[in-house]
A tleap script that builds the chain and sets N, CA, C and O, in Angstrom:
source leaprc.protein.ff14SB
mol = sequence {
  NMET ASN VAL SER ARG ASN SER TYR HIE GLU
  SER HIE LYS ASP LEU THR VAL TRP LEU GLN
  ASP ASN GLY GLN PRO VAL SER CYS GLN GLU
  LYS LEU ARG ILE LEU GLU GLU ASN TRP GLN
  GLU VAL GLN GLN ILE VAL THR ASP ALA PHE
  ASP ASP ALA VAL LEU MET GLY VAL SER ALA
  GLN VAL MET GLN LYS LYS LEU VAL ASP PHE
  ILE LEU THR LEU LYS THR PRO LYS VAL GLU
  CGLY
}
set mol.1.N position { -3.470 -10.265 14.642 }
set mol.1.CA position { -3.123 -11.059 13.801 }
set mol.1.C position { -1.731 -10.940 13.475 }
set mol.1.O position { -1.244 -9.909 13.012 }
set mol.2.N position { -1.068 -12.025 13.723 }
set mol.2.CA position { 0.621 -12.173 13.286 }
set mol.2.C position { 0.921 -12.715 11.990 }
set mol.2.O position { 0.530 -13.839 11.674 }
set mol.3.N position { 1.686 -11.881 11.115 }
set mol.3.CA position { 1.938 -12.199 9.720 }
set mol.3.C position { 3.468 -12.255 9.491 }
set mol.3.O position { 4.101 -11.206 9.616 }
set mol.4.N position { 4.171 -13.511 9.133 }
set mol.4.CA position { 5.764 -13.320 8.958 }
set mol.4.C position { 5.698 -12.206 7.940 }
set mol.4.O position { 4.746 -11.641 7.402 }
set mol.5.N position { 7.071 -12.061 7.841 }
set mol.5.CA position { 7.538 -11.515 6.750 }
set mol.5.C position { 7.354 -12.081 5.320 }
set mol.5.O position { 6.893 -11.493 4.341 }
set mol.6.N position { 7.789 -13.283 5.408 }
set mol.6.CA position { 8.094 -14.208 4.534 }
set mol.6.C position { 6.592 -14.427 3.794 }
set mol.6.O position { 6.359 -14.317 2.590 }
set mol.7.N position { 5.548 -14.804 4.974 }
set mol.7.CA position { 4.168 -15.382 4.356 }
set mol.7.C position { 3.647 -14.003 3.807 }
set mol.7.O position { 2.933 -14.221 2.828 }
set mol.8.N position { 3.748 -12.678 4.084 }
set mol.8.CA position { 3.085 -11.574 3.710 }
set mol.8.C position { 3.693 -11.247 2.370 }
set mol.8.O position { 2.895 -10.757 1.571 }
set mol.9.N position { 4.891 -11.403 1.962 }
set mol.9.CA position { 5.402 -10.961 0.634 }
set mol.9.C position { 4.957 -12.253 -0.308 }
set mol.9.O position { 4.616 -12.118 -1.483 }
set mol.10.N position { 5.010 -13.498 0.371 }
set mol.10.CA position { 4.467 -14.447 -0.697 }
set mol.10.C position { 3.076 -14.189 -1.165 }
set mol.10.O position { 2.727 -14.150 -2.344 }
set mol.11.N position { 2.210 -13.991 0.030 }
set mol.11.CA position { 0.922 -13.701 -0.672 }
set mol.11.C position { 0.515 -12.381 -1.373 }
set mol.11.O position { -0.557 -12.139 -1.928 }
set mol.12.N position { 1.583 -11.586 -1.233 }
set mol.12.CA position { 1.283 -10.239 -2.038 }
set mol.12.C position { 2.102 -9.957 -3.350 }
set mol.12.O position { 1.874 -8.985 -4.069 }
set mol.13.N position { 3.291 -11.098 -3.653 }
set mol.13.CA position { 4.129 -11.181 -4.663 }
set mol.13.C position { 3.526 -11.068 -5.861 }
set mol.13.O position { 4.351 -10.698 -6.696 }
set mol.14.N position { 2.287 -11.247 -6.383 }
set mol.14.CA position { 1.565 -10.891 -7.466 }
set mol.14.C position { 1.236 -9.404 -7.546 }
set mol.14.O position { 1.085 -8.900 -8.658 }
set mol.15.N position { 1.123 -8.722 -6.519 }
set mol.15.CA position { 1.059 -7.260 -6.650 }
set mol.15.C position { 2.093 -6.505 -6.861 }
set mol.15.O position { 1.953 -5.283 -6.907 }
set mol.16.N position { 3.112 -7.003 -6.998 }
set mol.16.CA position { 4.323 -6.000 -7.170 }
set mol.16.C position { 4.297 -5.348 -8.245 }
set mol.16.O position { 4.161 -5.994 -9.284 }
set mol.17.N position { 4.410 -3.987 -8.307 }
set mol.17.CA position { 4.260 -3.247 -9.587 }
set mol.17.C position { 5.843 -2.429 -9.438 }
set mol.17.O position { 6.106 -1.873 -8.372 }
set mol.18.N position { 6.737 -2.414 -10.462 }
set mol.18.CA position { 7.953 -1.488 -10.438 }
set mol.18.C position { 7.738 -0.440 -11.322 }
set mol.18.O position { 7.680 -0.547 -12.547 }
set mol.19.N position { 7.590 0.841 -10.500 }
set mol.19.CA position { 7.281 2.205 -11.295 }
set mol.19.C position { 8.428 2.744 -11.722 }
set mol.19.O position { 9.372 2.625 -10.941 }
set mol.20.N position { 8.655 3.385 -12.884 }
set mol.20.CA position { 9.849 4.239 -13.493 }
set mol.20.C position { 9.553 5.547 -12.878 }
set mol.20.O position { 8.581 5.700 -12.139 }
set mol.21.N position { 10.310 6.413 -13.149 }
set mol.21.CA position { 10.370 7.983 -12.668 }
set mol.21.C position { 9.246 8.309 -13.434 }
set mol.21.O position { 8.512 8.901 -12.642 }
set mol.22.N position { 8.729 8.264 -14.455 }
set mol.22.CA position { 7.665 9.056 -15.030 }
set mol.22.C position { 6.268 8.269 -14.501 }
set mol.22.O position { 5.218 8.561 -15.073 }
set mol.23.N position { 6.249 7.367 -13.517 }
set mol.23.CA position { 4.990 6.870 -13.046 }
set mol.23.C position { 4.686 5.505 -13.663 }
set mol.23.O position { 3.804 4.800 -13.174 }
set mol.24.N position { 5.315 5.160 -14.606 }
set mol.24.CA position { 4.585 4.204 -15.814 }
set mol.24.C position { 5.163 3.189 -15.057 }
set mol.24.O position { 6.196 3.417 -14.427 }
set mol.25.N position { 4.389 1.612 -15.029 }
set mol.25.CA position { 5.045 0.584 -14.532 }
set mol.25.C position { 6.010 -0.068 -15.418 }
set mol.25.O position { 5.488 -0.355 -16.495 }
set mol.26.N position { 7.392 -0.440 -15.316 }
set mol.26.CA position { 7.896 -1.527 -16.105 }
set mol.26.C position { 7.209 -2.556 -16.526 }
set mol.26.O position { 6.595 -3.279 -15.741 }
set mol.27.N position { 7.234 -2.774 -17.998 }
set mol.27.CA position { 6.525 -3.740 -18.806 }
set mol.27.C position { 7.502 -4.968 -19.433 }
set mol.27.O position { 7.088 -6.099 -19.685 }
set mol.28.N position { 8.750 -4.547 -19.609 }
set mol.28.CA position { 9.542 -5.731 -20.237 }
set mol.28.C position { 9.735 -6.875 -19.130 }
set mol.28.O position { 10.179 -6.716 -17.992 }
set mol.29.N position { 9.316 -8.020 -19.703 }
set mol.29.CA position { 9.250 -9.224 -18.886 }
set mol.29.C position { 10.651 -9.710 -18.418 }
set mol.29.O position { 10.768 -10.364 -17.381 }
set mol.30.N position { 11.728 -9.373 -19.213 }
set mol.30.CA position { 12.938 -9.560 -18.528 }
set mol.30.C position { 13.305 -8.759 -17.545 }
set mol.30.O position { 13.741 -9.242 -16.500 }
set mol.31.N position { 13.195 -7.515 -17.709 }
set mol.31.CA position { 13.462 -6.671 -16.635 }
set mol.31.C position { 12.649 -7.140 -15.415 }
set mol.31.O position { 13.135 -7.195 -14.285 }
set mol.32.N position { 11.181 -7.527 -15.761 }
set mol.32.CA position { 10.661 -7.924 -14.407 }
set mol.32.C position { 11.155 -9.020 -13.699 }
set mol.32.O position { 11.323 -9.074 -12.481 }
set mol.33.N position { 11.392 -9.937 -14.565 }
set mol.33.CA position { 11.979 -11.102 -14.143 }
set mol.33.C position { 13.491 -10.936 -13.226 }
set mol.33.O position { 13.705 -11.575 -12.196 }
set mol.34.N position { 14.400 -10.010 -13.797 }
set mol.34.CA position { 15.504 -9.669 -12.822 }
set mol.34.C position { 14.959 -8.920 -11.864 }
set mol.34.O position { 15.508 -9.274 -10.820 }
set mol.35.N position { 14.129 -8.024 -11.624 }
set mol.35.CA position { 13.929 -7.182 -10.412 }
set mol.35.C position { 13.160 -8.293 -9.659 }
set mol.35.O position { 13.619 -8.447 -8.528 }
set mol.36.N position { 12.307 -8.969 -9.900 }
set mol.36.CA position { 11.806 -9.995 -8.767 }
set mol.36.C position { 12.788 -10.974 -8.243 }
set mol.36.O position { 12.526 -11.486 -7.155 }
set mol.37.N position { 13.907 -11.318 -8.868 }
set mol.37.CA position { 14.863 -12.331 -8.534 }
set mol.37.C position { 15.792 -11.736 -7.510 }
set mol.37.O position { 16.254 -12.316 -6.528 }
set mol.38.N position { 16.073 -10.028 -8.025 }
set mol.38.CA position { 16.915 -9.378 -7.243 }
set mol.38.C position { 16.194 -8.982 -5.879 }
set mol.38.O position { 16.855 -8.823 -4.853 }
set mol.39.N position { 14.781 -8.827 -5.910 }
set mol.39.CA position { 14.206 -8.536 -4.630 }
set mol.39.C position { 14.124 -9.577 -3.597 }
set mol.39.O position { 14.172 -9.342 -2.390 }
set mol.40.N position { 13.983 -10.886 -4.195 }
set mol.40.CA position { 13.751 -12.189 -3.512 }
set mol.40.C position { 15.001 -12.265 -2.840 }
set mol.40.O position { 14.954 -12.698 -1.689 }
set mol.41.N position { 16.150 -11.928 -3.319 }
set mol.41.CA position { 17.581 -12.364 -2.817 }
set mol.41.C position { 17.914 -11.130 -1.948 }
set mol.41.O position { 18.651 -11.349 -0.987 }
set mol.42.N position { 17.505 -9.931 -2.132 }
set mol.42.CA position { 17.686 -8.789 -0.846 }
set mol.42.C position { 16.600 -9.111 0.353 }
set mol.42.O position { 16.923 -8.738 1.481 }
set mol.43.N position { 15.532 -9.674 0.209 }
set mol.43.CA position { 14.935 -9.924 1.131 }
set mol.43.C position { 15.540 -11.361 1.823 }
set mol.43.O position { 15.337 -11.479 3.031 }
set mol.44.N position { 16.040 -12.113 1.348 }
set mol.44.CA position { 16.581 -13.260 1.826 }
set mol.44.C position { 17.919 -12.878 2.769 }
set mol.44.O position { 18.072 -13.302 3.914 }
set mol.45.N position { 18.836 -12.017 2.082 }
set mol.45.CA position { 19.895 -11.759 2.750 }
set mol.45.C position { 19.789 -10.720 3.863 }
set mol.45.O position { 20.662 -10.568 4.717 }
set mol.46.N position { 18.679 -10.028 3.796 }
set mol.46.CA position { 18.610 -8.693 4.929 }
set mol.46.C position { 18.021 -9.735 6.122 }
set mol.46.O position { 18.485 -9.763 7.262 }
set mol.47.N position { 16.988 -10.526 5.681 }
set mol.47.CA position { 16.189 -11.352 6.768 }
set mol.47.C position { 17.344 -12.358 7.667 }
set mol.47.O position { 17.367 -12.539 8.885 }
set mol.48.N position { 18.207 -12.889 6.689 }
set mol.48.CA position { 19.084 -13.753 7.450 }
set mol.48.C position { 20.432 -12.910 8.453 }
set mol.48.O position { 20.999 -13.322 9.465 }
set mol.49.N position { 20.625 -11.580 7.667 }
set mol.49.CA position { 21.658 -10.853 8.498 }
set mol.49.C position { 20.741 -10.219 9.795 }
set mol.49.O position { 21.271 -10.247 10.905 }
set mol.50.N position { 19.463 -9.687 9.666 }
set mol.50.CA position { 18.763 -9.609 11.035 }
set mol.50.C position { 18.720 -10.521 11.772 }
set mol.50.O position { 19.137 -10.324 12.913 }
set mol.51.N position { 18.155 -11.996 11.378 }
set mol.51.CA position { 17.959 -12.670 12.291 }
set mol.51.C position { 19.218 -13.257 12.878 }
set mol.51.O position { 19.047 -13.805 13.967 }
set mol.52.N position { 20.712 -13.263 12.292 }
set mol.52.CA position { 21.913 -13.750 12.871 }
set mol.52.C position { 22.182 -12.590 14.010 }
set mol.52.O position { 22.571 -12.865 15.146 }
set mol.53.N position { 21.903 -11.164 13.512 }
set mol.53.CA position { 22.518 -10.465 14.420 }
set mol.53.C position { 21.517 -10.725 15.720 }
set mol.53.O position { 22.158 -10.965 16.743 }
set mol.54.N position { 20.087 -10.727 15.886 }
set mol.54.CA position { 19.223 -11.063 16.969 }
set mol.54.C position { 19.633 -12.220 17.760 }
set mol.54.O position { 19.659 -12.157 18.989 }
set mol.55.N position { 19.948 -13.247 17.131 }
set mol.55.CA position { 20.458 -14.140 17.684 }
set mol.55.C position { 21.824 -14.160 18.579 }
set mol.55.O position { 21.927 -14.799 19.626 }
set mol.56.N position { 22.645 -13.524 18.121 }
set mol.56.CA position { 23.640 -13.375 18.539 }
set mol.56.C position { 23.834 -11.984 19.835 }
set mol.56.O position { 24.856 -11.545 20.363 }
set mol.57.N position { 22.301 -11.577 20.015 }
set mol.57.CA position { 22.078 -10.755 21.071 }
set mol.57.C position { 21.977 -9.293 20.930 }
set mol.57.O position { 21.755 -8.525 21.866 }
set mol.58.N position { 22.180 -8.912 19.534 }
set mol.58.CA position { 21.581 -7.211 19.172 }
set mol.58.C position { 20.239 -7.118 19.220 }
set mol.58.O position { 19.431 -7.885 18.697 }
set mol.59.N position { 20.036 -6.200 19.835 }
set mol.59.CA position { 18.641 -5.449 19.729 }
set mol.59.C position { 17.946 -5.532 18.289 }
set mol.59.O position { 18.431 -5.203 17.207 }
set mol.60.N position { 16.803 -6.010 18.539 }
set mol.60.CA position { 15.958 -6.124 16.807 }
set mol.60.C position { 15.912 -4.582 16.607 }
set mol.60.O position { 16.203 -4.120 15.504 }
set mol.61.N position { 15.582 -3.834 17.561 }
set mol.61.CA position { 15.239 -2.275 17.096 }
set mol.61.C position { 16.576 -1.950 16.612 }
set mol.61.O position { 16.528 -1.683 15.412 }
set mol.62.N position { 17.950 -1.861 17.182 }
set mol.62.CA position { 18.989 -1.552 16.816 }
set mol.62.C position { 19.102 -2.038 15.406 }
set mol.62.O position { 19.170 -1.253 14.461 }
set mol.63.N position { 19.122 -3.290 15.277 }
set mol.63.CA position { 19.451 -3.914 13.788 }
set mol.63.C position { 18.567 -3.197 12.805 }
set mol.63.O position { 18.943 -2.760 11.718 }
set mol.64.N position { 17.318 -3.121 13.317 }
set mol.64.CA position { 16.459 -2.614 12.225 }
set mol.64.C position { 16.826 -0.935 11.740 }
set mol.64.O position { 16.809 -0.510 10.585 }
set mol.65.N position { 17.140 -0.196 12.937 }
set mol.65.CA position { 17.871 1.133 12.538 }
set mol.65.C position { 18.890 1.228 11.843 }
set mol.65.O position { 18.940 2.108 10.984 }
set mol.66.N position { 19.930 0.369 12.034 }
set mol.66.CA position { 20.781 0.199 11.267 }
set mol.66.C position { 20.762 -0.308 9.523 }
set mol.66.O position { 21.504 -0.217 8.545 }
set mol.67.N position { 19.661 -0.775 9.805 }
set mol.67.CA position { 19.389 -1.686 8.018 }
set mol.67.C position { 18.545 -0.265 7.450 }
set mol.67.O position { 18.680 0.138 6.295 }
set mol.68.N position { 17.746 0.345 8.371 }
set mol.68.CA position { 16.894 1.513 7.607 }
set mol.68.C position { 17.994 2.714 7.360 }
set mol.68.O position { 17.789 3.513 6.445 }
set mol.69.N position { 19.194 2.832 8.213 }
set mol.69.CA position { 20.019 3.962 7.861 }
set mol.69.C position { 20.812 3.590 6.658 }
set mol.69.O position { 21.190 4.484 5.900 }
set mol.70.N position { 21.120 2.232 6.401 }
set mol.70.CA position { 21.889 1.897 5.341 }
set mol.70.C position { 21.094 2.157 3.957 }
set mol.70.O position { 21.685 2.672 3.008 }
set mol.71.N position { 19.862 1.818 3.882 }
set mol.71.CA position { 19.048 2.154 3.020 }
set mol.71.C position { 18.923 3.483 2.602 }
set mol.71.O position { 18.940 3.798 1.412 }
set mol.72.N position { 18.776 4.418 3.687 }
set mol.72.CA position { 18.704 5.766 3.419 }
set mol.72.C position { 19.921 6.209 2.771 }
set mol.72.O position { 19.611 7.086 1.965 }
set mol.73.N position { 21.325 5.966 2.762 }
set mol.73.CA position { 22.465 6.347 2.528 }
set mol.73.C position { 22.756 5.787 0.945 }
set mol.73.O position { 23.858 5.931 0.417 }
set mol.74.N position { 21.887 5.290 0.432 }
set mol.74.CA position { 22.019 4.489 -1.073 }
set mol.74.C position { 21.559 5.629 -1.937 }
set mol.74.O position { 20.448 6.146 -1.824 }
set mol.75.N position { 22.694 6.079 -3.016 }
set mol.75.CA position { 22.609 6.953 -4.010 }
set mol.75.C position { 22.358 6.395 -5.060 }
set mol.75.O position { 22.816 5.283 -5.322 }
set mol.76.N position { 21.453 7.173 -5.992 }
set mol.76.CA position { 21.062 6.810 -7.350 }
set mol.76.C position { 22.216 6.845 -8.206 }
set mol.76.O position { 23.017 7.779 -8.190 }
set mol.77.N position { 22.330 5.654 -9.090 }
set mol.77.CA position { 23.460 5.581 -9.805 }
set mol.77.C position { 23.146 6.547 -11.036 }
set mol.77.O position { 22.032 6.975 -11.338 }
set mol.78.N position { 24.381 6.810 -11.700 }
set mol.78.CA position { 24.176 7.873 -12.798 }
set mol.78.C position { 23.947 7.142 -13.892 }
set mol.78.O position { 24.756 6.233 -14.081 }
set mol.79.N position { 22.906 7.294 -14.832 }
set mol.79.CA position { 22.369 6.424 -15.820 }
set mol.79.C position { 22.972 7.431 -16.990 }
set mol.79.O position { 22.680 8.627 -16.966 }
set mol.80.N position { 23.667 6.983 -17.820 }
set mol.80.CA position { 24.296 7.506 -18.990 }
set mol.80.C position { 23.468 7.336 -20.343 }
set mol.80.O position { 23.454 6.270 -20.959 }
set mol.81.N position { 22.801 8.443 -20.740 }
set mol.81.CA position { 21.676 8.178 -21.868 }
set mol.81.C position { 21.938 8.864 -23.227 }
set mol.81.O position { 21.138 8.723 -24.153 }
savepdb mol mol.pdb
quit
């Protein structure tokens, strides 16, 4: 069965649970709205960049590795408390 990235996310959108460091889910509706909006935006930007790269002749595997490598370099921001 071949499921596209977008259709998979759309069918599982309601299952998204954003967990805090303590394992508890984020419950603030405003935070959940912002998290979902950000997640949708990230997915669209990454999908567009991936598709553009492949259409310009970049190997899909090379682009996937580049995207994964970028994610793995993200640092946790300092939270002042």
